[in-house]
TORKETI-706407 format. One record per residue (C-alpha): x, y, z; residue number from 0. Coordinates in nm, 4 decimals. Example, Ala and Ser with C-alpha at 12.3 -4.5 7.8 and 13.67 -1.06 7.14 Angstrom:
REC          X          Y          Z   num
REC     1.2300    -0.4500     0.7800     0
REC     1.3670    -0.1060     0.7140     1
! end
This chain:
REC          X          Y          Z   num
REC    -1.1009     6.0034     5.8728     0
REC    -1.2077     6.0186     6.2380     1
REC    -1.0245     6.3328     6.3397     2
REC    -0.8027     6.6003     6.1974     3
REC    -0.6063     6.6148     6.5215     4
REC    -0.3770     6.3340     6.4021     5
REC    -0.2283     6.5717     6.1487     6
REC    -0.1934     6.8846     6.3591     7
REC     0.1690     6.8047     6.4215     8
REC     0.2592     7.1320     6.5899     9
REC    -0.0212     7.1488     6.8441    10
REC     0.1213     6.9161     7.1099    11
REC     0.1819     7.0765     7.4470    12
REC     0.4566     7.0442     7.5437    13
REC     0.6301     6.9757     7.2147    14
REC     0.8367     6.6641     7.2765    15
REC     1.1130     6.7884     7.0454    16
REC     1.1845     7.0773     7.2828    17
REC     1.2492     6.8317     7.5650    18
REC     1.5014     6.5938     7.4079    19
REC     1.8616     6.6038     7.5260    20
REC     2.1239     6.6345     7.2542    21
REC     2.3110     6.3223     7.1501    22
REC     2.6387     6.5120     7.1897    23
REC     2.7892     6.8495     7.1025    24
REC     2.8625     6.7037     6.7592    25
REC     2.5065     6.5964     6.6794    26
REC     2.2851     6.8759     6.8057    27
REC     1.9056     6.8663     6.7899    28
REC     1.7462     7.1780     6.6432    29
REC     1.4789     7.3466     6.8597    30
REC     1.1454     7.3750     6.6751    31
REC     1.1405     7.7540     6.7187    32
REC     1.4748     7.7895     6.5445    33
REC     1.3796     7.5484     6.2653    34
REC     1.0765     7.7669     6.2027    35
REC     1.2918     8.0809     6.1819    36
REC     1.4887     7.9132     5.9040    37
REC     1.1682     7.8090     5.7288    38
REC     1.0311     8.1633     5.7545    39
REC     1.3470     8.2961     5.5891    40
REC     1.3104     8.0380     5.3136    41
REC     0.9472     8.1316     5.2561    42
REC     1.0401     8.5012     5.2284    43
REC     1.3055     8.4260     4.9681    44
REC     1.0647     8.2077     4.7709    45
REC     0.7980     8.4781     4.7727    46
REC     1.0471     8.7478     4.6660    47
REC     1.1590     8.5364     4.3716    48
REC     0.8117     8.4143     4.2710    49
REC     0.5922     8.7224     4.2772    50
REC     0.4743     8.6775     4.6340    51
REC     0.3832     8.3103     4.5937    52
REC     0.3469     8.0889     4.9000    53
REC     0.5951     7.8023     4.8939    54
REC     0.3693     7.6023     5.1247    55
REC     0.0893     7.6153     4.8665    56
REC     0.3048     7.4586     4.5925    57
REC     0.2283     7.0885     4.5526    58
REC     0.5354     7.0242     4.3341    59
REC     0.8055     7.1546     4.5675    60
REC     1.0323     6.8833     4.7092    61
REC     1.2205     6.9123     5.0390    62
REC     1.5163     6.7116     5.1690    63
REC     1.6811     6.7004     5.5084    64
REC     1.9891     6.4847     5.4348    65
REC     2.1042     6.4700     5.7990    66
REC     1.7802     6.4114     5.9849    67
REC     1.8026     6.3754     6.3616    68
REC     1.4816     6.4585     6.5459    69
REC     1.2883     6.5114     6.2226    70
REC     1.1952     6.8645     6.3284    71
REC     1.2547     7.0238     5.9871    72
REC     1.0502     6.7600     5.8070    73
REC     0.7750     6.7799     6.0670    74
REC     0.7474     7.1579     6.0489    75
REC     0.7572     7.1540     5.6673    76
REC     0.4798     6.8941     5.6673    77
REC     0.2673     7.1026     5.9052    78
REC     0.3048     7.4103     5.6851    79
REC     0.2221     7.2175     5.3687    80
REC    -0.0879     7.0697     5.5324    81
REC    -0.2172     7.4224     5.5840    82
REC    -0.0932     7.5644     5.2553    83
REC    -0.2334     7.2891     5.0331    84
REC    -0.5816     7.2796     5.1851    85
REC    -0.7461     7.4333     4.8766    86
REC    -0.5476     7.2087     4.6407    87
REC    -0.6422     6.8944     4.8353    88
REC    -0.9601     6.9520     5.0388    89
REC    -0.9539     6.5929     5.1628    90
REC    -0.7137     6.5790     5.4568    91
REC    -0.5962     6.2221     5.4055    92
REC    -0.5311     6.2783     5.0362    93
REC    -0.3385     6.5933     5.1247    94
REC    -0.1224     6.4205     5.3849    95
REC    -0.0485     6.1267     5.1561    96
REC     0.0543     6.3594     4.8760    97
REC     0.2881     6.5553     5.1026    98
REC     0.4519     6.2547     5.2643    99
REC     0.4934     6.0531     4.9444   100
REC     0.5791     6.3308     4.6962   101
REC     0.7274     6.6273     4.8831   102
REC     0.9056     6.5493     5.2115   103
REC     1.2207     6.3364     5.2260   104
REC     1.4970     6.2698     5.4755   105
REC     1.8202     6.0778     5.5286   106
REC     1.8743     5.9925     5.8950   107
REC     2.2231     6.0016     6.0471   108
REC     2.1809     5.7001     6.2791   109
REC     1.9363     5.4171     6.3349   110
REC     1.8106     5.5861     6.6515   111
REC     1.7443     5.9175     6.4762   112
REC     1.5686     5.7393     6.1907   113
REC     1.3148     5.6021     6.4398   114
REC     1.2810     5.9389     6.6098   115
REC     1.2348     6.1233     6.2802   116
REC     0.9698     5.8790     6.1599   117
REC     0.7789     5.9205     6.4839   118
REC     0.7978     6.2980     6.4423   119
REC     0.6756     6.2954     6.0828   120
REC     0.4637     5.9824     6.0452   121
REC     0.3609     5.9559     6.4145   122
REC     0.4960     5.6016     6.4022   123
REC     0.8407     5.4436     6.3883   124
REC     0.7124     5.2445     6.0878   125
REC     0.5899     5.4577     5.8011   126
REC     0.3449     5.1911     5.6827   127
REC     0.2035     5.0815     6.0184   128
REC    -0.1587     5.1231     6.1203   129
REC    -0.0543     5.4116     6.3450   130
REC     0.1126     5.6065     6.0663   131
REC    -0.0650     5.9193     5.9447   132
REC     0.0515     5.8290     5.5932   133
REC    -0.1560     5.5590     5.4246   134
REC     0.0234     5.5353     5.0903   135
REC     0.3811     5.4498     5.1883   136
REC     0.4783     5.0994     5.0914   137
REC     0.7519     5.0199     5.3433   138
REC     0.8427     5.0895     5.7043   139
REC     1.1105     5.3479     5.6157   140
REC     0.8806     5.5615     5.4069   141
REC     1.0786     5.8542     5.2702   142
REC     1.3089     5.8770     5.5726   143
REC     1.5976     5.6489     5.4831   144
REC     1.8673     5.4972     5.6957   145
REC     2.1039     5.2059     5.6442   146
REC     2.4322     5.1331     5.8131   147
REC     2.7284     5.2607     5.6117   148
REC     3.0918     5.1667     5.6725   149
REC     3.3954     5.3919     5.6617   150
REC     3.6559     5.3454     5.3901   151
REC     3.9833     5.3001     5.5776   152
REC     4.3147     5.4073     5.4338   153
REC     4.6232     5.4361     5.6533   154
REC     4.4123     5.4390     5.9674   155
REC     4.1751     5.7155     5.8532   156
REC     3.8479     5.7245     5.6607   157
REC     3.9167     5.8619     5.3138   158
REC     3.5783     6.0405     5.3141   159
REC     3.5438     6.1988     5.6586   160
REC     3.8860     6.1545     5.8204   161
REC     3.7561     5.9512     6.1147   162
REC     4.0102     5.7447     6.3039   163
REC     3.9931     5.3712     6.2375   164
REC     4.0997     5.2867     6.5902   165
REC     3.7958     5.4611     6.7373   166
REC     3.5208     5.3929     6.4825   167
REC     3.6004     5.0564     6.3209   168
REC     3.3231     4.9003     6.5260   169
REC     3.1186     4.5874     6.5432   170
REC     2.7631     4.5676     6.4188   171
REC     2.6159     4.6577     6.7572   172
REC     2.7535     5.0129     6.7537   173
REC     2.6957     5.3107     6.5249   174
REC     2.9774     5.3754     6.2805   175
REC     2.8910     5.7455     6.2349   176
REC     2.9745     5.6973     5.8684   177
REC     2.7125     5.9348     5.7341   178
REC     2.5850     5.8202     5.3962   179
REC     2.5542     6.1699     5.2515   180
REC     2.9290     6.2340     5.2714   181
REC     3.0534     5.8772     5.2194   182
REC     3.0046     5.8717     4.8469   183
REC     3.1774     6.0081     4.5384   184
REC     2.8425     6.0435     4.3608   185
REC     2.5858     6.2125     4.5820   186
REC     2.3432     6.2515     4.2901   187
REC     2.3663     5.8799     4.2309   188
REC     2.2994     5.8154     4.5996   189
REC     1.9842     6.0278     4.5952   190
REC     1.8654     5.8632     4.2734   191
REC     1.9158     5.5202     4.4306   192
REC     1.7237     5.6157     4.7444   193
REC     1.4372     5.8210     4.6056   194
REC     1.4222     5.7698     4.2293   195
REC     1.6178     5.8665     3.9189   196
REC     1.4100     6.1768     3.8476   197
REC     1.4380     6.3226     4.1969   198
REC     1.5399     6.6900     4.1994   199
REC     1.5035     6.8708     4.5288   200
REC     1.3931     7.2317     4.5370   201
REC     1.4976     7.2829     4.8996   202
REC     1.7685     7.1188     5.1094   203
REC     1.7513     7.2246     5.4719   204
REC     1.8830     7.0969     5.8026   205
REC     2.1489     7.0839     6.0716   206
REC     2.4419     6.8532     5.9848   207
REC     2.6786     6.6861     6.2330   208
REC     2.9596     6.9271     6.3192   209
REC     3.2544     6.6988     6.3959   210
REC     3.3205     6.3370     6.4840   211
REC     3.3597     6.2133     6.8381   212
REC     3.6216     5.9588     6.7375   213
REC     3.8130     5.8921     7.0509   214
REC     3.8133     6.1902     7.2783   215
REC     4.0176     6.4378     7.0773   216
REC     3.7836     6.7065     7.2086   217
REC     3.8354     7.0582     7.0874   218
REC     4.1054     6.9563     6.8442   219
REC     3.8692     6.7236     6.6545   220
REC     3.8435     6.8086     6.2858   221
REC     3.5135     6.9517     6.1575   222
REC     3.2989     6.7648     5.9051   223
REC     3.0043     7.0028     5.8582   224
REC     3.1667     7.1603     5.5519   225
REC     3.1555     6.8209     5.3774   226
REC     2.7767     6.8187     5.4070   227
REC     2.7539     7.1728     5.2675   228
REC     2.9686     7.0811     4.9681   229
REC     2.7669     6.7646     4.8949   230
REC     2.4386     6.9524     4.9228   231
REC     2.5552     7.2104     4.6695   232
REC     2.6386     6.9289     4.4272   233
REC     2.2686     6.8326     4.4287   234
REC     2.1917     7.1789     4.2847   235
REC     1.8775     7.2574     4.4832   236
REC     1.6999     7.5857     4.4245   237
REC     1.7548     7.6754     4.7894   238
REC     1.9974     7.5489     5.0503   239
REC     1.9681     7.6489     5.4160   240
REC     2.1869     7.4923     5.6857   241
REC     2.2840     7.5754     6.0421   242
REC     2.6556     7.5229     6.1094   243
REC     2.9266     7.6466     6.3497   244
REC     3.0485     7.9986     6.2718   245
REC     3.4198     7.9194     6.3049   246
REC     3.4511     7.8830     5.9294   247
REC     3.4312     8.2630     5.9061   248
REC     3.7987     8.2970     5.9988   249
REC     3.9476     7.9634     6.1055   250
REC     3.8911     7.5944     6.1657   251
REC     4.1047     7.2923     6.0856   252
REC     4.1163     7.2178     5.7145   253
REC     3.8571     7.4826     5.6280   254
REC     4.0658     7.7194     5.4148   255
REC     3.9309     7.5926     5.0823   256
REC     3.5764     7.5732     5.2163   257
REC     3.5960     7.9291     5.3489   258
REC     3.7237     8.0569     5.0152   259
REC     3.4484     7.8770     4.8238   260
REC     3.1783     8.0136     5.0536   261
REC     3.3048     8.3711     5.0613   262
REC     3.3402     8.3865     4.6833   263
REC     2.9960     8.2302     4.6194   264
REC     2.7566     8.5169     4.5464   265
REC     2.4601     8.2815     4.5668   266
REC     2.4926     8.3007     4.9451   267
REC     2.2167     8.5563     5.0005   268
REC     2.1841     8.5747     5.3776   269
REC     2.3723     8.4764     5.6926   270
REC     2.2140     8.4916     6.0358   271
REC     2.5021     8.4902     6.2806   272
REC     2.4529     8.4021     6.6480   273
REC     2.7492     8.5054     6.8615   274
REC     2.6530     8.2592     7.1337   275
REC     2.5518     7.9054     7.0369   276
REC     2.3511     7.8788     7.3593   277
REC     2.1098     8.1382     7.2200   278
REC     2.0158     7.8786     6.9584   279
REC     2.0942     7.5477     7.1295   280
REC     2.0401     7.5887     7.5056   281
REC     2.2975     7.4030     7.7096   282
REC     2.5274     7.3243     7.4175   283
REC     2.8968     7.4049     7.4589   284
REC     3.0080     7.5305     7.1194   285
REC     3.2581     7.8155     7.1304   286
REC     3.2476     8.0712     6.8530   287
REC     2.8739     8.0694     6.7935   288
REC     2.6664     7.9328     6.5067   289
REC     2.5094     8.0654     6.1909   290
REC     2.2531     7.9621     5.9366   291
REC     2.2733     8.0651     5.5758   292
REC     2.0417     8.0756     5.2776   293
REC     2.1906     7.9887     4.9386   294
REC     1.9845     8.0700     4.6293   295
REC     2.0898     7.8964     4.3087   296
REC     1.9210     8.1462     4.0758   297
REC     1.9852     8.4692     4.2635   298
REC     2.3280     8.6274     4.2838   299
REC     2.4419     8.9371     4.4670   300
REC     2.5669     9.0701     4.8005   301
REC     2.4730     8.8958     5.1243   302
REC     2.2436     9.0194     5.3998   303
REC     2.4318     8.9690     5.7276   304
REC     2.2358     8.9747     6.0543   305
REC     2.4146     8.9490     6.3897   306
REC     2.2234     8.8202     6.6939   307
REC     2.3213     8.8158     7.0603   308
REC     2.0746     8.7732     7.3461   309
REC     1.8594     9.0867     7.3781   310
REC     2.0848     9.3170     7.1775   311
REC     1.9257     9.4885     6.8757   312
REC     1.9855     9.2768     6.5670   313
REC     2.2516     9.4323     6.3426   314
REC     2.1693     9.3945     5.9717   315
REC     2.3789     9.4955     5.6709   316
REC     2.3871     9.3920     5.3057   317
REC     2.7478     9.3661     5.1924   318
REC     3.0027     9.1506     5.0085   319
REC     3.1165     8.8500     5.2059   320
REC     3.4778     8.8986     5.1060   321
REC     3.6337     9.2422     5.1358   322
REC     3.9292     9.3379     4.9186   323
REC     4.2606     9.2428     5.0750   324
REC     4.1020     9.0035     5.3276   325
REC     4.0717     8.6243     5.3233   326
REC     3.8252     8.5897     5.6132   327
REC     3.4692     8.6998     5.6808   328
REC     3.4456     9.0128     5.8982   329
REC     3.1883     8.9029     6.1502   330
REC     3.0558     9.2276     6.2969   331
REC     2.8931     9.4826     6.0669   332
REC     3.0020     9.7627     6.3002   333
REC     3.3478     9.6091     6.3283   334
REC     3.3889     9.6212     5.9517   335
REC     3.3251     9.9968     5.9477   336
REC     3.5791    10.0471     6.2279   337
REC     3.8390     9.8343     6.0516   338
REC     3.7948    10.0365     5.7336   339
REC     3.8654    10.3561     5.9268   340
REC     4.1779    10.2108     6.0872   341
REC     4.3221    10.0826     5.7590   342
REC     4.2338    10.4026     5.5734   343
REC     4.4180    10.6197     5.8253   344
REC     4.7182    10.3848     5.8337   345
REC     4.7517    10.3460     5.4570   346
REC     4.5481    10.6165     5.2865   347
REC     4.3716    10.3321     5.1039   348
REC     3.9911    10.3344     5.1037   349
REC     3.9314    10.0084     4.9164   350
REC     4.1644     9.7347     5.0386   351
REC     4.1610     9.6229     5.4025   352
REC     4.5130     9.4837     5.3833   353
REC     4.7810     9.6523     5.5928   354
REC     5.1303     9.6748     5.4387   355
REC     5.3684     9.4150     5.5814   356
REC     5.5704     9.6783     5.7646   357
REC     5.2636     9.8074     5.9481   358
REC     5.1330     9.4697     6.0656   359
REC     5.1632     9.3973     6.4354   360
REC     5.1599     9.0258     6.3540   361
REC     5.5199     9.0472     6.2314   362
REC     5.6171     9.0976     6.5973   363
REC     5.4217     8.7895     6.7085   364
REC     5.5938     8.4518     6.7287   365
REC     5.4806     8.1177     6.5945   366
REC     5.2908     7.8847     6.8259   367
REC     5.6140     7.7375     6.9703   368
REC     5.8477     8.0367     6.9941   369
REC     6.1201     7.8367     7.1681   370
REC     6.0162     7.4874     7.0461   371
REC     5.8800     7.3877     7.3882   372
REC     5.5486     7.1995     7.3997   373
REC     5.2704     7.3216     7.6251   374
REC     5.3362     7.0180     7.8477   375
REC     5.6961     7.1252     7.9112   376
REC     5.7853     7.1631     8.2781   377
REC     6.1095     7.3348     8.3719   378
REC     6.3056     7.2632     8.6867   379
REC     6.1802     7.4210     9.0079   380
REC     6.5288     7.5333     9.1176   381
REC     6.7455     7.7701     8.9181   382
REC     7.1099     7.6944     8.8415   383
REC     7.3727     7.9340     8.7148   384
REC     7.3034     8.0332     8.3541   385
REC     6.9504     7.8855     8.3472   386
REC     6.6696     8.0615     8.1636   387
REC     6.3390     8.1475     8.3283   388
REC     6.0530     7.9603     8.1566   389
REC     5.6947     8.0889     8.1645   390
REC     5.4991     7.7661     8.1327   391
REC     5.1510     7.6284     8.1816   392
REC     5.0682     7.6709     8.5489   393
REC     5.3639     7.8819     8.6555   394
REC     5.7383     7.9184     8.6119   395
REC     6.0387     7.6890     8.5784   396
REC     6.4006     7.6914     8.4671   397
REC     6.5953     7.5247     8.1902   398
REC     6.9605     7.5394     8.0744   399
REC     7.0294     7.7974     7.8035   400
REC     7.2054     7.5255     7.6030   401
REC     6.8769     7.3332     7.5700   402
REC     6.7156     7.6112     7.3626   403
REC     6.8075     7.6249     6.9926   404
REC     6.4943     7.7971     6.8534   405
REC     6.4069     8.1625     6.9053   406
REC     6.7507     8.2405     7.0429   407
REC     6.7379     8.5949     6.9028   408
REC     6.4550     8.6697     7.1483   409
REC     6.6160     8.5342     7.4634   410
REC     6.8161     8.8396     7.5660   411
REC     6.5652     9.1004     7.4503   412
REC     6.2654     9.2601     7.6162   413
REC     5.9366     9.1147     7.4941   414
REC     5.5706     9.0675     7.5791   415
REC     5.4102     8.7316     7.6494   416
REC     5.0442     8.6577     7.5815   417
REC     4.8511     8.3331     7.6186   418
REC     4.8008     8.1334     7.3007   419
REC     4.4461     8.0712     7.4174   420
REC     4.2053     8.3179     7.5720   421
REC     4.1059     8.2610     7.9358   422
REC     3.8432     7.9903     7.9640   423
REC     3.4791     8.0954     8.0105   424
REC     3.3400     7.7450     8.0172   425
REC     3.1370     7.6668     7.7085   426
REC     2.9746     8.0077     7.6817   427
REC     3.0480     8.3058     7.4610   428
REC     2.9998     8.6117     7.6786   429
REC     3.0262     8.9816     7.5979   430
REC     3.1997     9.1987     7.6811   431
REC     3.5071     8.9789     7.7166   432
REC     3.8818     9.0198     7.7139   433
REC     3.9472     8.8588     7.3711   434
REC     4.3031     8.7701     7.4781   435
REC     4.4585     8.6636     7.8062   436
REC     4.6316     8.9333     8.0083   437
REC     4.9732     8.9980     7.8489   438
REC     5.2821     9.0679     8.0564   439
REC     5.6353     9.1928     8.0003   440
REC     5.9107     8.9360     7.9615   441
REC     6.2571     9.0305     8.0790   442
REC     6.5842     8.9394     7.9055   443
REC     6.6866     8.5860     7.9963   444
REC     6.3306     8.4536     7.9887   445
REC     6.1495     8.2245     7.7459   446
REC     5.8121     8.0490     7.7328   447
REC     5.6486     7.7201     7.6442   448
REC     5.3805     7.6757     7.3787   449
REC     5.1250     7.8026     7.6313   450
REC     5.2314     8.1565     7.5360   451
REC     5.3198     8.3551     7.2259   452
REC     5.6195     8.5848     7.2380   453
REC     5.5863     8.9397     7.1013   454
REC     5.9025     9.1311     7.0207   455
REC     6.1895     9.1866     7.0328   456
REC     6.1930     9.5337     7.1876   457
REC     6.5037     9.7402     7.2531   458
REC     6.4047     9.8485     7.6025   459
REC     6.1676     9.7832     7.8881   460
REC     5.9830    10.1074     7.8095   461
REC     5.9159     9.9919     7.4522   462
REC     5.7850     9.6576     7.5772   463
REC     5.5607     9.8373     7.8260   464
REC     5.4324    10.0610     7.5466   465
REC     5.3358     9.7552     7.3406   466
REC     5.1805     9.6032     7.6515   467
REC     4.9624     9.9096     7.7029   468
REC     4.8586     9.8934     7.3356   469
REC     4.7433     9.5327     7.3723   470
REC     4.5335     9.6318     7.6720   471
REC     4.3369     9.8865     7.4653   472
REC     3.9871     9.7864     7.3637   473
REC     4.0231     9.8850     6.9972   474
REC     4.3358     9.6709     6.9619   475
REC     4.1544     9.3715     7.1014   476
REC     3.8480     9.4340     6.8834   477
REC     4.0736     9.4185     6.5766   478
REC     4.2084     9.0864     6.7073   479
REC     3.8531     8.9595     6.7539   480
REC     3.7653     9.0376     6.3901   481
REC     4.0226     8.7778     6.2830   482
REC     3.9745     8.5347     6.5719   483
REC     3.7414     8.2362     6.5188   484
REC     3.7845     8.0669     6.8577   485
REC     3.9782     8.0782     7.1836   486
REC     4.2994     8.0118     6.9944   487
REC     4.5022     8.3307     6.9403   488
REC     4.7762     8.2417     6.6954   489
REC     4.9910     8.4971     6.5142   490
REC     4.7399     8.5112     6.2291   491
REC     4.4671     8.6731     6.4390   492
REC     4.6805     8.9865     6.4760   493
REC     4.6570     9.0491     6.0998   494
REC     4.4231     9.3508     6.1309   495
REC     4.6243     9.5171     6.4087   496
REC     4.8571     9.7995     6.2966   497
REC     5.1856     9.8706     6.4694   498
REC     5.2358    10.1949     6.6607   499
REC     5.5275    10.4028     6.7851   500
REC     5.6504    10.2422     7.1072   501
REC     5.7290    10.5733     7.2745   502
REC     5.4279    10.6190     7.5038   503
REC     5.1697    10.4446     7.7169   504
REC     4.8695    10.3912     7.4890   505
REC     4.5130    10.4429     7.6111   506
REC     4.1700    10.3799     7.4659   507
REC     4.1216    10.7537     7.4220   508
REC     4.4477    10.7841     7.2272   509
REC     4.3298    10.5256     6.9733   510
REC     3.9738    10.6564     6.9533   511
REC     4.1124    10.9995     6.8633   512
REC     4.3782    10.8727     6.6237   513
REC     4.1235    10.6797     6.4178   514
REC     3.8404    10.9371     6.4485   515
REC     3.5910    10.6915     6.5904   516
REC     3.2355    10.8104     6.6394   517
REC     3.0485    10.7862     6.9714   518
REC     2.8413    10.4976     6.8354   519
REC     3.1546    10.3121     6.7238   520
REC     3.3145    10.3643     7.0645   521
REC     2.9959    10.2403     7.2313   522
REC     3.0051     9.9277     7.0150   523
REC     3.3684     9.8568     7.1051   524
REC     3.2982     9.8989     7.4735   525
REC     2.9966     9.6685     7.4490   526
REC     3.2077     9.3938     7.2941   527
REC     3.5434     9.4317     7.4707   528
REC     3.5999     9.4290     7.8453   529
REC     3.8505     9.6653     8.0089   530
REC     4.1835     9.5008     8.0898   531
REC     4.3610     9.5569     8.4207   532
REC     4.7398     9.5462     8.3930   533
REC     4.7962     9.6178     8.7621   534
REC     4.9249     9.2672     8.8204   535
REC     5.1796     9.2488     8.5419   536
REC     5.1930     8.8711     8.5170   537
REC     5.0210     8.5780     8.3494   538
REC     4.6588     8.4823     8.4102   539
REC     4.6477     8.2272     8.6873   540
REC     4.3934     8.0014     8.5245   541
REC     4.5116     7.7196     8.3008   542
REC     4.4565     7.8235     7.9423   543
REC     4.2500     7.5911     7.7274   544
REC     4.3969     7.5325     7.3831   545
REC     4.1379     7.5337     7.1142   546
REC     4.1751     7.4761     6.7434   547
! end
C-alpha cells in the first residue's frame, strides 16, 4: 500500500460534502458535522449498554443507511471503524476491505445519489475499479445498492407511498422516486435479497426523504418519512437513529397512527429537537424544525429530550413521551412544566393534562370553514342592502345573507377572527414570534372565508374584546404553541388553552399571577413569544400562507 492517505476519508479540506447543494427540500443532504453528532450519540448508548465498549472497535457490528444520499453516514462510520479496528487489523488494506465488505451497507435513493455515495465511501463511482479503496468487492455497486423501482398504481396513486400517478409515472430517463425501502411488503426479504439471507443489522442510521415532490403540491404534500421509520423498525436493529421533521410531534397529514406508535414506544431513548431546521440544514426551508432520535431495541424507559435553538442553552429533561390526557408530544421541557401548572389550577388535577370539555377554549373556535367559504372566495366590492361583510384573503368583500347556510348562528353575534395560518416568516423558524396572526373583533353581520377561524359567539362587544385581550397574552399563545406543529392554527391547537371569565381586559401579569408562574417560567415565555400589539384592531395585512 503506497499511502495511508487514501483511507483518511475525513481529512479533506474543504470537505466536499459540506459544499453540495440539496437536491430539494424533500431530499436533504446531511452535513458531516451533524452526522457525527448522531454517531457520537450512538457510540455513547453502545458504551452505556456494553460496559464502556467502543462500538468502532467491534469488527462484527453491521451498519445500514437505507436511504443513502451523499453517503456521509457511511463515510463517517467507515472512518471511525478504520481508527477503531487498527489493533484488530494492523494491515490497513485488510482493515478497509473487512469494513467495506462486512460492516458498512447502504441503499441509495436515486441513481445520482448511488454514484455520489460510492465516491464518498469507496473514492470511486465503481466499487471494484482500480481507484476504489476497497479491493475485495466483486461488482461496481459494492455494498451500496441502487436499482430503479416502479410505483404500484391504484386509482391514480401509489399504494405504497401515495405518490400521484400523473406526476411520477415517468419514462426511463427520469427518476421515479419510488424508494425501494418503502415499496415492499417484505422489507426483511428485500434486505436478504440485496445483502444475503443471514444479514442482521446492528445499527440503522440516516436521513430519509421527507415528502414527495409529485407535482407542485408544496406545503400540502403528504409526508413519507414515517414510512421509512416503520420499515426500519421491522428490520429489528439493535439501534435505530434517524433525522426527520419534527411536525410529527403534534400534527402532519396522515401521521396520527405514527405519532401514537412513536409516543407509546418506550424504546425511544432520546430525542434531540432542533426548533429551527436551518440550524441543522443551512438554507433549507422546513417549517417546524427537525429532530433526530435514538431507538434502542433492548433498552426501555423514559426518553431524554434535548431542545436546541441557535446559541440558547440546551434544555435537557428525561421524561415520558406521552403525558396522561394528551395525544401529542409536548415539545418544550419548560413548556410542559408551565402547562402542568395551568391544568392543575384549572382542574385541581396533578396527573392528567386534559382540561374538562367545559373549560376548553377550543370549544369556542370554529372549524376551518366556519361559513363554508373557501380561502379563494372573493366577495363583491360594493355592498347592497342586507349583504354581509366578508373578511377574506387580502381584504374585505360583501355577499348576500341568503348565500350563507353554514355557521348562521354566528352571523349576528359578536366574535373574534384569527388567521388560520400564522403570519409568514419565509422558511425560517424565529423566536420570539407571535404564534398566531393578530386577532380582531368581528361585529354582528360579518362573516369570514376559510382564511380565518371564527371564535365565539359572545353576547357583547365587551366580552369579545375580553377574549381578544386574552389571545394577545403571551401565556395563551405559548399554550397554543405547545399543540401547534406548523403555521396552521386549526381548532385543535387551542386544546391546552383554558377559558376565562370574559369580564375584563386580560394582561400577561394577570395570567402570570393566576397560575403562579416563577420568574424563570415567565422569562422562558417571554423568550419564546413576542408581544402582540392590538392597537390596529384589524387583520394582518400580509397574505397568510396555509400550511398543513
